[in-house]
Biopython code that builds the backbone (N, CA, C, O; Angstrom):
import numpy as np
from Bio.PDB.StructureBuilder import StructureBuilder

atoms = [
    (1, "UNK", "N", (0.902, -1.104, -0.002)),
    (1, "UNK", "CA", (-0.126, -0.402, 0.067)),
    (1, "UNK", "C", (1.166, 1.460, -0.283)),
    (1, "UNK", "O", (2.391, 1.386, -0.377)),
    (2, "UNK", "N", (0.615, 2.377, -0.355)),
    (2, "UNK", "CA", (0.837, 2.996, -0.813)),
    (2, "UNK", "C", (0.566, 4.576, -0.749)),
    (2, "UNK", "O", (-0.131, 5.084, -1.628)),
    (3, "UNK", "N", (1.208, 5.502, 0.471)),
    (3, "UNK", "CA", (0.894, 6.913, 1.048)),
    (3, "UNK", "C", (0.933, 7.973, 0.120)),
    (3, "UNK", "O", (1.896, 7.921, -0.645)),
    (4, "UNK", "N", (0.052, 9.054, -0.054)),
    (4, "UNK", "CA", (0.245, 9.627, -1.038)),
    (4, "UNK", "C", (-0.060, 11.079, -0.002)),
    (4, "UNK", "O", (-1.214, 11.386, 0.296)),
    (5, "UNK", "N", (1.131, 11.876, 0.466)),
    (5, "UNK", "CA", (0.425, 12.984, 0.401)),
    (5, "UNK", "C", (0.021, 14.285, 0.085)),
    (5, "UNK", "O", (0.909, 15.138, 0.114)),
    (6, "UNK", "N", (-0.907, 14.573, -0.156)),
    (6, "UNK", "CA", (-1.599, 15.823, -0.623)),
    (6, "UNK", "C", (-2.304, 17.177, 0.239)),
    (6, "UNK", "O", (-3.090, 17.374, 1.166)),
    (7, "UNK", "N", (-1.491, 17.920, -0.697)),
    (7, "UNK", "CA", (-2.065, 19.466, 0.185)),
    (7, "UNK", "C", (-3.109, 20.084, -0.644)),
    (7, "UNK", "O", (-3.144, 20.292, -1.857)),
    (8, "UNK", "N", (-4.202, 20.402, 0.571)),
    (8, "UNK", "CA", (-5.134, 20.790, 0.009)),
    (8, "UNK", "C", (-5.818, 22.381, 0.192)),
    (8, "UNK", "O", (-6.259, 22.750, 1.280)),
    (9, "UNK", "N", (-5.832, 23.093, -0.809)),
    (9, "UNK", "CA", (-5.601, 24.231, -0.879)),
    (9, "UNK", "C", (-7.614, 25.166, -0.278)),
    (9, "UNK", "O", (-8.436, 25.260, -1.189)),
    (10, "UNK", "N", (-7.939, 25.567, 0.822)),
    (10, "UNK", "CA", (-9.349, 25.293, 1.197)),
    (10, "UNK", "C", (-9.402, 27.027, 1.556)),
    (10, "UNK", "O", (-8.672, 27.531, 2.409)),
    (11, "UNK", "N", (-10.057, 27.539, 1.018)),
    (11, "UNK", "CA", (-10.962, 28.671, 0.790)),
    (11, "UNK", "C", (-12.076, 29.110, 1.611)),
    (11, "UNK", "O", (-12.918, 29.271, 0.728)),
    (12, "UNK", "N", (-12.773, 29.474, 2.917)),
    (12, "UNK", "CA", (-14.461, 29.763, 3.434)),
    (12, "UNK", "C", (-15.015, 28.326, 3.330)),
    (12, "UNK", "O", (-16.206, 28.102, 3.115)),
    (13, "UNK", "N", (-13.699, 26.973, 3.563)),
    (13, "UNK", "CA", (-14.517, 25.215, 3.711)),
    (13, "UNK", "C", (-14.639, 24.887, 2.681)),
    (13, "UNK", "O", (-14.981, 23.706, 2.622)),
    (14, "UNK", "N", (-14.472, 25.592, 1.295)),
    (14, "UNK", "CA", (-14.350, 25.022, -0.225)),
    (14, "UNK", "C", (-12.942, 24.324, -0.274)),
    (14, "UNK", "O", (-11.787, 24.734, -0.154)),
    (15, "UNK", "N", (-13.198, 23.781, -0.375)),
    (15, "UNK", "CA", (-11.579, 23.175, -1.617)),
    (15, "UNK", "C", (-11.201, 24.099, -3.057)),
    (15, "UNK", "O", (-11.835, 24.071, -4.111)),
    (16, "UNK", "N", (-10.645, 24.467, -2.916)),
    (16, "UNK", "CA", (-10.393, 25.256, -4.198)),
    (16, "UNK", "C", (-8.836, 24.092, -5.299)),
    (16, "UNK", "O", (-9.008, 24.026, -6.516)),
    (17, "UNK", "N", (-7.668, 23.420, -4.744)),
    (17, "UNK", "CA", (-7.225, 23.134, -5.649)),
    (17, "UNK", "C", (-6.275, 22.078, -4.688)),
    (17, "UNK", "O", (-5.979, 22.442, -3.550)),
    (18, "UNK", "N", (-5.860, 20.879, -5.156)),
    (18, "UNK", "CA", (-5.012, 20.188, -4.174)),
    (18, "UNK", "C", (-3.057, 20.316, -5.251)),
    (18, "UNK", "O", (-2.584, 20.889, -6.232)),
    (19, "UNK", "N", (-2.797, 19.721, -4.580)),
    (19, "UNK", "CA", (-1.021, 19.649, -4.555)),
    (19, "UNK", "C", (-0.473, 19.004, -4.472)),
    (19, "UNK", "O", (-0.696, 18.585, -3.336)),
    (20, "UNK", "N", (0.786, 18.042, -5.173)),
    (20, "UNK", "CA", (1.462, 17.192, -4.793)),
    (20, "UNK", "C", (2.439, 17.450, -3.592)),
    (20, "UNK", "O", (2.775, 16.627, -2.740)),
    (21, "UNK", "N", (2.938, 19.147, -3.728)),
    (21, "UNK", "CA", (4.118, 19.766, -2.725)),
    (21, "UNK", "C", (3.505, 20.720, -1.719)),
    (21, "UNK", "O", (2.392, 21.130, -2.048)),
    (22, "UNK", "N", (4.019, 21.197, -0.481)),
    (22, "UNK", "CA", (3.677, 22.210, 0.701)),
    (22, "UNK", "C", (3.461, 23.532, -0.889)),
    (22, "UNK", "O", (2.420, 23.848, -1.467)),
    (23, "UNK", "N", (5.119, 24.071, -1.189)),
    (23, "UNK", "CA", (5.046, 24.831, -1.993)),
    (23, "UNK", "C", (4.489, 25.085, -2.627)),
    (23, "UNK", "O", (4.403, 26.301, -2.804)),
    (24, "UNK", "N", (4.046, 24.600, -3.086)),
    (24, "UNK", "CA", (2.640, 25.036, -5.156)),
    (24, "UNK", "C", (1.874, 25.409, -3.703)),
    (24, "UNK", "O", (1.650, 26.607, -3.528)),
    (25, "UNK", "N", (1.386, 24.312, -2.471)),
    (25, "UNK", "CA", (0.134, 25.101, -2.047)),
    (25, "UNK", "C", (0.381, 26.205, -1.593)),
    (25, "UNK", "O", (-0.159, 27.220, -2.032)),
    (26, "UNK", "N", (1.356, 26.204, -0.503)),
    (26, "UNK", "CA", (1.394, 27.602, -0.016)),
    (26, "UNK", "C", (1.085, 28.631, -0.790)),
    (26, "UNK", "O", (0.133, 29.406, -0.699)),
    (27, "UNK", "N", (2.515, 28.564, -2.056)),
    (27, "UNK", "CA", (2.253, 30.074, -3.282)),
    (27, "UNK", "C", (0.395, 30.084, -3.994)),
    (27, "UNK", "O", (-0.127, 31.125, -4.391)),
    (28, "UNK", "N", (-0.223, 28.899, -4.007)),
    (28, "UNK", "CA", (-1.407, 29.088, -4.472)),
    (28, "UNK", "C", (-2.195, 29.551, -3.315)),
    (28, "UNK", "O", (-2.979, 30.239, -3.969)),
    (29, "UNK", "N", (-2.471, 29.657, -2.462)),
    (29, "UNK", "CA", (-2.760, 30.314, -1.519)),
    (29, "UNK", "C", (-2.529, 31.785, -0.916)),
    (29, "UNK", "O", (-3.424, 32.368, -0.304)),
    (30, "UNK", "N", (-1.287, 32.324, -1.132)),
    (30, "UNK", "CA", (-0.662, 33.401, -1.653)),
    (30, "UNK", "C", (-1.497, 34.539, -3.012)),
    (30, "UNK", "O", (-1.500, 35.751, -3.230)),
    (31, "UNK", "N", (-2.101, 33.358, -3.642)),
    (31, "UNK", "CA", (-1.613, 34.312, -4.755)),
    (31, "UNK", "C", (-4.000, 34.490, -4.549)),
    (31, "UNK", "O", (-4.815, 35.200, -5.137)),
    (32, "UNK", "N", (-4.120, 33.576, -3.601)),
    (32, "UNK", "CA", (-5.712, 33.958, -2.973)),
    (32, "UNK", "C", (-5.521, 34.923, -2.219)),
    (32, "UNK", "O", (-5.799, 35.940, -2.856)),
    (33, "UNK", "N", (-5.085, 35.251, -0.859)),
    (33, "UNK", "CA", (-4.682, 35.913, -0.570)),
    (33, "UNK", "C", (-4.518, 37.756, -1.666)),
    (33, "UNK", "O", (-5.295, 38.684, -1.893)),
    (34, "UNK", "N", (-3.826, 37.605, -1.843)),
    (34, "UNK", "CA", (-3.053, 38.834, -2.717)),
    (34, "UNK", "C", (-4.861, 39.003, -3.294)),
    (34, "UNK", "O", (-5.597, 39.866, -2.815)),
    (35, "UNK", "N", (-5.327, 38.004, -4.378)),
    (35, "UNK", "CA", (-6.927, 38.600, -4.906)),
    (35, "UNK", "C", (-8.051, 39.135, -3.465)),
    (35, "UNK", "O", (-8.556, 40.256, -3.399)),
    (36, "UNK", "N", (-8.238, 38.062, -2.457)),
    (36, "UNK", "CA", (-8.866, 38.630, -1.467)),
    (36, "UNK", "C", (-8.618, 40.118, -1.499)),
    (36, "UNK", "O", (-9.537, 40.938, -1.509)),
    (37, "UNK", "N", (-7.081, 40.494, -1.520)),
    (37, "UNK", "CA", (-7.026, 42.053, -0.974)),
    (37, "UNK", "C", (-7.000, 42.647, -2.212)),
    (37, "UNK", "O", (-7.273, 43.835, -2.043)),
    (38, "UNK", "N", (-6.863, 42.478, -3.041)),
    (38, "UNK", "CA", (-7.123, 43.280, -4.272)),
    (38, "UNK", "C", (-8.540, 43.976, -4.591)),
    (38, "UNK", "O", (-8.681, 45.103, -5.066)),
    (39, "UNK", "N", (-9.862, 42.807, -4.128)),
    (39, "UNK", "CA", (-11.062, 42.538, -5.172)),
    (39, "UNK", "C", (-11.115, 43.715, -3.541)),
    (39, "UNK", "O", (-11.533, 44.814, -3.904)),
    (40, "UNK", "N", (-10.961, 43.710, -2.754)),
    (40, "UNK", "CA", (-11.432, 44.349, -1.756)),
    (40, "UNK", "C", (-11.371, 45.967, -1.913)),
    (40, "UNK", "O", (-12.234, 46.819, -2.128)),
    (41, "UNK", "N", (-9.888, 46.011, -1.700)),
    (41, "UNK", "CA", (-8.970, 47.685, -3.024)),
    (41, "UNK", "C", (-10.120, 48.042, -4.069)),
    (41, "UNK", "O", (-10.922, 48.938, -3.809)),
    (42, "UNK", "N", (-10.172, 47.402, -5.122)),
    (42, "UNK", "CA", (-10.962, 47.430, -6.249)),
    (42, "UNK", "C", (-12.748, 47.961, -6.102)),
    (42, "UNK", "O", (-13.400, 48.824, -6.690)),
    (43, "UNK", "N", (-13.155, 46.758, -4.800)),
    (43, "UNK", "CA", (-14.768, 47.057, -4.680)),
    (43, "UNK", "C", (-14.364, 47.922, -3.687)),
    (43, "UNK", "O", (-15.064, 47.324, -2.870)),
    (44, "UNK", "N", (-13.716, 49.045, -2.831)),
    (44, "UNK", "CA", (-13.945, 50.073, -2.059)),
    (44, "UNK", "C", (-13.966, 51.717, -3.319)),
    (44, "UNK", "O", (-14.405, 52.830, -3.031)),
    (45, "UNK", "N", (-13.373, 51.302, -4.575)),
    (45, "UNK", "CA", (-12.397, 52.281, -5.343)),
    (45, "UNK", "C", (-14.067, 52.600, -6.421)),
    (45, "UNK", "O", (-14.230, 53.074, -7.546)),
    (46, "UNK", "N", (-15.440, 51.828, -4.930)),
    (46, "UNK", "CA", (-16.356, 52.328, -6.070)),
    (46, "UNK", "C", (-16.849, 52.267, -7.057)),
    (46, "UNK", "O", (-17.875, 52.868, -7.375)),
    (47, "UNK", "N", (-15.815, 51.067, -8.156)),
    (47, "UNK", "CA", (-16.013, 50.722, -9.846)),
    (47, "UNK", "C", (-17.375, 50.577, -10.137)),
    (47, "UNK", "O", (-18.317, 50.796, -9.375)),
    (48, "UNK", "N", (-17.412, 50.131, -11.477)),
    (48, "UNK", "CA", (-19.391, 50.126, -11.057)),
    (48, "UNK", "C", (-18.755, 48.532, -12.328)),
    (48, "UNK", "O", (-18.984, 48.313, -13.517)),
    (49, "UNK", "N", (-18.142, 47.964, -11.543)),
    (49, "UNK", "CA", (-18.082, 46.935, -11.829)),
    (49, "UNK", "C", (-19.114, 45.756, -11.370)),
    (49, "UNK", "O", (-19.904, 46.278, -10.583)),
    (50, "UNK", "N", (-19.526, 43.921, -11.606)),
    (50, "UNK", "CA", (-20.353, 43.753, -10.555)),
    (50, "UNK", "C", (-19.588, 42.309, -10.120)),
    (50, "UNK", "O", (-18.751, 41.666, -10.753)),
    (51, "UNK", "N", (-20.199, 42.045, -8.786)),
    (51, "UNK", "CA", (-18.765, 40.887, -8.001)),
    (51, "UNK", "C", (-18.637, 40.007, -8.847)),
    (51, "UNK", "O", (-17.706, 39.324, -8.420)),
    (52, "UNK", "N", (-19.047, 39.498, -9.963)),
    (52, "UNK", "CA", (-17.521, 38.639, -10.404)),
    (52, "UNK", "C", (-17.235, 39.246, -11.341)),
    (52, "UNK", "O", (-16.826, 38.326, -12.049)),
    (53, "UNK", "N", (-17.115, 40.227, -11.991)),
    (53, "UNK", "CA", (-15.831, 41.085, -12.921)),
    (53, "UNK", "C", (-14.644, 40.791, -11.187)),
    (53, "UNK", "O", (-13.709, 40.019, -10.974)),
    (54, "UNK", "N", (-15.372, 41.900, -10.265)),
    (54, "UNK", "CA", (-14.084, 41.722, -10.076)),
    (54, "UNK", "C", (-13.644, 40.950, -9.051)),
    (54, "UNK", "O", (-13.286, 41.570, -8.050)),
    (55, "UNK", "N", (-13.560, 39.541, -9.023)),
    (55, "UNK", "CA", (-13.219, 38.485, -8.436)),
    (55, "UNK", "C", (-12.260, 37.432, -10.163)),
    (55, "UNK", "O", (-11.482, 36.490, -10.014)),
    (56, "UNK", "N", (-12.633, 37.951, -11.380)),
    (56, "UNK", "CA", (-12.077, 37.848, -12.007)),
    (56, "UNK", "C", (-11.242, 38.449, -12.100)),
    (56, "UNK", "O", (-10.178, 37.893, -12.371)),
    (57, "UNK", "N", (-11.286, 40.042, -11.907)),
    (57, "UNK", "CA", (-9.544, 40.773, -12.185)),
    (57, "UNK", "C", (-9.248, 40.970, -11.174)),
    (57, "UNK", "O", (-8.615, 42.021, -11.270)),
    (58, "UNK", "N", (-9.255, 40.511, -9.573)),
    (58, "UNK", "CA", (-8.766, 40.217, -8.710)),
    (58, "UNK", "C", (-7.659, 39.335, -9.178)),
    (58, "UNK", "O", (-6.484, 39.645, -9.372)),
    (59, "UNK", "N", (-8.342, 37.988, -9.350)),
    (59, "UNK", "CA", (-7.518, 36.284, -9.615)),
    (59, "UNK", "C", (-6.454, 36.845, -10.890)),
    (59, "UNK", "O", (-5.277, 36.873, -10.530)),
    (60, "UNK", "N", (-6.691, 37.263, -12.223)),
    (60, "UNK", "CA", (-6.036, 37.664, -12.812)),
    (60, "UNK", "C", (-4.720, 38.393, -12.369)),
    (60, "UNK", "O", (-3.640, 37.843, -12.589)),
    (61, "UNK", "N", (-4.802, 40.098, -11.506)),
    (61, "UNK", "CA", (-3.561, 40.620, -10.883)),
    (61, "UNK", "C", (-2.981, 39.923, -9.618)),
    (61, "UNK", "O", (-1.992, 40.298, -8.988)),
    (62, "UNK", "N", (-3.645, 39.007, -9.394)),
    (62, "UNK", "CA", (-3.102, 38.113, -9.215)),
    (62, "UNK", "C", (-1.773, 37.266, -8.493)),
    (62, "UNK", "O", (-0.970, 37.357, -7.565)),
    (63, "UNK", "N", (-2.175, 36.368, -9.654)),
    (63, "UNK", "CA", (-1.565, 36.003, -10.851)),
    (63, "UNK", "C", (-0.475, 36.449, -11.955)),
    (63, "UNK", "O", (0.518, 35.858, -12.379)),
    (64, "UNK", "N", (-0.930, 37.486, -12.209)),
    (64, "UNK", "CA", (-0.072, 38.077, -13.502)),
    (64, "UNK", "C", (0.863, 39.344, -12.293)),
    (64, "UNK", "O", (1.035, 40.524, -12.600)),
    (65, "UNK", "N", (1.257, 38.828, -11.197)),
    (65, "UNK", "CA", (1.830, 39.751, -9.832)),
    (65, "UNK", "C", (3.062, 40.644, -10.628)),
    (65, "UNK", "O", (3.312, 41.850, -10.643)),
    (66, "UNK", "N", (3.624, 39.609, -11.198)),
    (66, "UNK", "CA", (5.058, 40.030, -11.360)),
    (66, "UNK", "C", (4.846, 41.053, -12.390)),
    (66, "UNK", "O", (5.670, 41.951, -12.564)),
    (67, "UNK", "N", (4.284, 40.999, -12.749)),
    (67, "UNK", "CA", (4.110, 41.640, -14.237)),
    (67, "UNK", "C", (3.521, 42.835, -13.800)),
    (67, "UNK", "O", (3.905, 43.889, -14.306)),
    (68, "UNK", "N", (2.574, 42.837, -12.865)),
    (68, "UNK", "CA", (1.844, 43.830, -12.728)),
    (68, "UNK", "C", (2.715, 44.863, -11.618)),
    (68, "UNK", "O", (2.381, 46.037, -11.462)),
    (69, "UNK", "N", (3.972, 44.183, -10.822)),
    (69, "UNK", "CA", (4.758, 44.946, -9.374)),
    (69, "UNK", "C", (5.506, 45.555, -10.848)),
    (69, "UNK", "O", (4.996, 46.670, -10.965)),
    (70, "UNK", "N", (6.432, 45.360, -11.978)),
    (70, "UNK", "CA", (6.083, 45.849, -13.007)),
    (70, "UNK", "C", (5.714, 47.675, -13.166)),
    (70, "UNK", "O", (6.040, 48.822, -12.861)),
    (71, "UNK", "N", (4.985, 46.986, -13.735)),
    (71, "UNK", "CA", (3.600, 47.996, -14.580)),
    (71, "UNK", "C", (3.433, 49.118, -13.354)),
    (71, "UNK", "O", (2.910, 50.149, -13.776)),
    (72, "UNK", "N", (3.658, 49.141, -12.374)),
    (72, "UNK", "CA", (2.614, 50.037, -11.258)),
    (72, "UNK", "C", (4.446, 50.707, -11.541)),
    (72, "UNK", "O", (4.637, 51.811, -12.049)),
    (73, "UNK", "N", (6.173, 49.311, -10.868)),
    (73, "UNK", "CA", (6.638, 51.161, -11.388)),
    (73, "UNK", "C", (6.956, 51.692, -12.195)),
    (73, "UNK", "O", (8.095, 52.128, -12.026)),
    (74, "UNK", "N", (6.416, 51.998, -13.344)),
    (74, "UNK", "CA", (6.387, 52.487, -14.690)),
    (74, "UNK", "C", (7.394, 51.810, -15.135)),
    (74, "UNK", "O", (8.342, 52.590, -15.217)),
    (75, "UNK", "N", (7.795, 50.411, -15.582)),
    (75, "UNK", "CA", (8.261, 49.198, -16.085)),
    (75, "UNK", "C", (7.244, 48.813, -17.148)),
    (75, "UNK", "O", (6.034, 49.024, -17.228)),
    (76, "UNK", "N", (8.296, 48.044, -18.115)),
    (76, "UNK", "CA", (7.086, 47.585, -19.167)),
    (76, "UNK", "C", (7.947, 45.743, -19.308)),
    (76, "UNK", "O", (9.000, 45.289, -19.755)),
    (77, "UNK", "N", (7.213, 45.429, -18.901)),
    (77, "UNK", "CA", (7.106, 43.866, -18.751)),
    (77, "UNK", "C", (7.731, 43.034, -19.699)),
    (77, "UNK", "O", (8.726, 42.354, -19.450)),
    (78, "UNK", "N", (7.217, 43.078, -20.666)),
    (78, "UNK", "CA", (7.110, 42.963, -21.953)),
    (78, "UNK", "C", (9.337, 42.800, -22.011)),
    (78, "UNK", "O", (10.160, 41.889, -22.098)),
    (79, "UNK", "N", (9.347, 44.619, -21.871)),
    (79, "UNK", "CA", (10.754, 44.539, -22.265)),
    (79, "UNK", "C", (11.361, 43.783, -20.825)),
    (79, "UNK", "O", (12.549, 43.517, -21.011)),
    (80, "UNK", "N", (11.028, 43.481, -19.839)),
    (80, "UNK", "CA", (11.989, 43.603, -18.789)),
    (80, "UNK", "C", (12.214, 41.301, -18.493)),
    (80, "UNK", "O", (12.791, 40.750, -17.556)),
    (81, "UNK", "N", (11.563, 40.688, -19.588)),
    (81, "UNK", "CA", (11.524, 39.172, -20.664)),
    (81, "UNK", "C", (13.203, 38.789, -20.917)),
    (81, "UNK", "O", (13.903, 37.868, -20.497)),
    (82, "UNK", "N", (13.382, 39.548, -21.497)),
    (82, "UNK", "CA", (15.464, 39.073, -22.388)),
    (82, "UNK", "C", (16.357, 39.535, -21.056)),
    (82, "UNK", "O", (17.455, 39.008, -20.877)),
    (83, "UNK", "N", (15.825, 40.586, -20.087)),
    (83, "UNK", "CA", (16.694, 40.490, -18.613)),
    (83, "UNK", "C", (17.517, 39.359, -18.526)),
    (83, "UNK", "O", (18.634, 39.036, -18.929)),
    (84, "UNK", "N", (16.264, 38.670, -17.623)),
    (84, "UNK", "CA", (16.002, 37.378, -17.154)),
    (84, "UNK", "C", (16.729, 36.685, -17.837)),
    (84, "UNK", "O", (17.615, 37.475, -18.164)),
    (85, "UNK", "N", (16.906, 35.951, -18.178)),
    (85, "UNK", "CA", (17.981, 34.593, -19.554)),
    (85, "UNK", "C", (19.559, 35.266, -19.563)),
    (85, "UNK", "O", (20.477, 34.458, -19.701)),
    (86, "UNK", "N", (19.937, 36.852, -19.407)),
    (86, "UNK", "CA", (20.977, 37.499, -18.357)),
    (86, "UNK", "C", (21.056, 36.937, -17.635)),
    (86, "UNK", "O", (21.804, 35.982, -17.843)),
    (87, "UNK", "N", (20.375, 37.011, -16.167)),
    (87, "UNK", "CA", (21.241, 36.627, -14.878)),
    (87, "UNK", "C", (21.347, 34.809, -14.862)),
    (87, "UNK", "O", (21.979, 34.043, -14.135)),
    (88, "UNK", "N", (20.641, 34.636, -15.737)),
    (88, "UNK", "CA", (21.813, 32.682, -15.897)),
    (88, "UNK", "C", (22.874, 32.642, -16.119)),
    (88, "UNK", "O", (23.316, 33.536, -16.842)),
    (89, "UNK", "N", (23.732, 31.676, -15.651)),
    (89, "UNK", "CA", (25.456, 32.381, -15.284)),
    (89, "UNK", "C", (25.411, 31.223, -16.372)),
    (89, "UNK", "O", (24.929, 30.112, -16.594)),
    (90, "UNK", "N", (26.522, 32.564, -17.094)),
    (90, "UNK", "CA", (27.197, 32.166, -17.950)),
    (90, "UNK", "C", (28.628, 31.107, -17.331)),
    (90, "UNK", "O", (29.448, 31.456, -16.482)),
    (91, "UNK", "N", (28.574, 29.677, -18.113)),
    (91, "UNK", "CA", (30.731, 29.589, -17.779)),
    (91, "UNK", "C", (31.550, 29.977, -18.611)),
    (91, "UNK", "O", (32.741, 29.732, -18.420)),
    (92, "UNK", "N", (31.188, 30.585, -19.591)),
    (92, "UNK", "CA", (32.668, 31.687, -19.972)),
    (92, "UNK", "C", (32.985, 32.714, -19.997)),
    (92, "UNK", "O", (32.657, 33.664, -20.707)),
    (93, "UNK", "N", (33.848, 32.566, -18.990)),
    (93, "UNK", "CA", (34.652, 34.031, -17.923)),
    (93, "UNK", "C", (34.474, 34.837, -19.412)),
    (93, "UNK", "O", (33.298, 34.895, -19.053)),
    (94, "UNK", "N", (34.501, 35.455, -20.617)),
    (94, "UNK", "CA", (34.630, 36.536, -21.214)),
    (94, "UNK", "C", (32.587, 36.927, -21.316)),
    (94, "UNK", "O", (32.218, 37.975, -21.844)),
    (95, "UNK", "N", (32.130, 36.479, -21.059)),
    (95, "UNK", "CA", (30.754, 37.073, -20.698)),
    (95, "UNK", "C", (30.337, 38.127, -19.531)),
    (95, "UNK", "O", (29.499, 39.026, -19.464)),
    (96, "UNK", "N", (31.329, 37.589, -18.628)),
    (96, "UNK", "CA", (30.730, 38.125, -16.727)),
    (96, "UNK", "C", (30.702, 40.283, -16.976)),
    (96, "UNK", "O", (30.021, 41.180, -16.479)),
    (97, "UNK", "N", (31.867, 40.237, -18.016)),
    (97, "UNK", "CA", (31.513, 41.972, -17.620)),
    (97, "UNK", "C", (30.207, 42.111, -18.576)),
    (97, "UNK", "O", (29.537, 43.131, -18.417)),
    (98, "UNK", "N", (29.764, 41.119, -19.609)),
    (98, "UNK", "CA", (28.720, 41.617, -20.026)),
    (98, "UNK", "C", (27.291, 41.293, -19.193)),
    (98, "UNK", "O", (26.256, 41.850, -19.560)),
    (99, "UNK", "N", (27.291, 40.231, -17.892)),
    (99, "UNK", "CA", (26.419, 40.271, -17.130)),
    (99, "UNK", "C", (26.494, 41.007, -15.568)),
    (99, "UNK", "O", (25.687, 40.879, -14.647)),
    (100, "UNK", "N", (28.034, 41.998, -15.624)),
    (100, "UNK", "CA", (27.868, 43.588, -14.830)),
    (100, "UNK", "C", (27.491, 43.755, -15.090)),
    (100, "UNK", "O", (26.471, 43.823, -14.404)),
    (101, "UNK", "N", (27.278, 44.298, -16.856)),
    (101, "UNK", "CA", (26.597, 45.579, -17.243)),
    (101, "UNK", "C", (25.041, 45.700, -16.980)),
    (101, "UNK", "O", (24.207, 46.594, -16.834)),
    (102, "UNK", "N", (25.112, 44.051, -17.002)),
    (102, "UNK", "CA", (23.204, 43.912, -16.738)),
    (102, "UNK", "C", (22.428, 43.952, -15.582)),
    (102, "UNK", "O", (21.213, 44.087, -15.436)),
    (103, "UNK", "N", (23.796, 43.740, -14.384)),
    (103, "UNK", "CA", (23.009, 43.481, -13.228)),
    (103, "UNK", "C", (23.523, 45.549, -12.806)),
    (103, "UNK", "O", (23.220, 46.123, -11.760)),
    (104, "UNK", "N", (24.249, 46.134, -13.898)),
    (104, "UNK", "CA", (23.747, 47.871, -13.542)),
    (104, "UNK", "C", (23.018, 48.395, -13.823)),
    (104, "UNK", "O", (22.486, 49.386, -13.323)),
    (105, "UNK", "N", (22.739, 47.592, -15.092)),
    (105, "UNK", "CA", (21.170, 48.196, -16.157)),
    (105, "UNK", "C", (20.039, 47.900, -14.583)),
    (105, "UNK", "O", (19.688, 48.715, -13.729)),
    (106, "UNK", "N", (19.769, 46.624, -14.696)),
    (106, "UNK", "CA", (18.472, 47.099, -13.281)),
    (106, "UNK", "C", (18.342, 47.713, -12.239)),
    (106, "UNK", "O", (17.402, 48.394, -11.827)),
    (107, "UNK", "N", (20.023, 47.286, -11.481)),
    (107, "UNK", "CA", (19.940, 48.615, -10.149)),
    (107, "UNK", "C", (19.087, 50.160, -10.514)),
    (107, "UNK", "O", (18.353, 50.803, -9.764)),
    (108, "UNK", "N", (19.560, 50.509, -12.183)),
    (108, "UNK", "CA", (19.528, 51.603, -11.991)),
    (108, "UNK", "C", (17.497, 52.347, -12.578)),
    (108, "UNK", "O", (16.969, 53.457, -12.642)),
    (109, "UNK", "N", (17.005, 50.696, -12.898)),
    (109, "UNK", "CA", (15.562, 50.349, -13.033)),
    (109, "UNK", "C", (14.978, 50.550, -12.004)),
    (109, "UNK", "O", (13.914, 51.169, -12.035)),
    (110, "UNK", "N", (15.549, 50.048, -10.714)),
    (110, "UNK", "CA", (14.975, 50.373, -9.623)),
    (110, "UNK", "C", (14.767, 51.094, -8.855)),
    (110, "UNK", "O", (14.070, 50.972, -7.847)),
    (111, "UNK", "N", (15.654, 52.406, -9.424)),
    (111, "UNK", "CA", (15.457, 52.901, -8.247)),
    (111, "UNK", "C", (15.227, 54.385, -9.448)),
    (111, "UNK", "O", (14.951, 55.500, -9.005)),
]
sb = StructureBuilder()
sb.init_structure("model")
sb.init_model(0)
sb.init_chain("A")
sb.init_seg("    ")
for serial, (resi, resn, name, xyz) in enumerate(atoms, 1):
    if name == "N":
        sb.init_residue(resn, " ", resi, " ")
    sb.init_atom(name, np.array(xyz, "f"), 0.0, 1.0, " ", f" {name:<3s}", serial, name[0])
structure = sb.get_structure()
């Protein structure tokens, strides 16, 4: 007989998702917390949206929070994608100066 461990995310007594690892379950639970906070924020803004629309917008914003954070900082998330590839370590010593340049660029963008 095999023992299988499952992590279940429960919200308001309702099972939302089942995960194989605690890390995945925690990440999903955090995303749902963010969505709840966004829902409250949007609802308090007195927008003329239905509850379903508010919920859907909140979930999308929470799921894409990394891109949303860049947008809120005034950056273009599409331009950030290639720089993530530059973060990967390169085994050739000649690539180190380019990596330093990329790191300096990121620091400038954060300011």
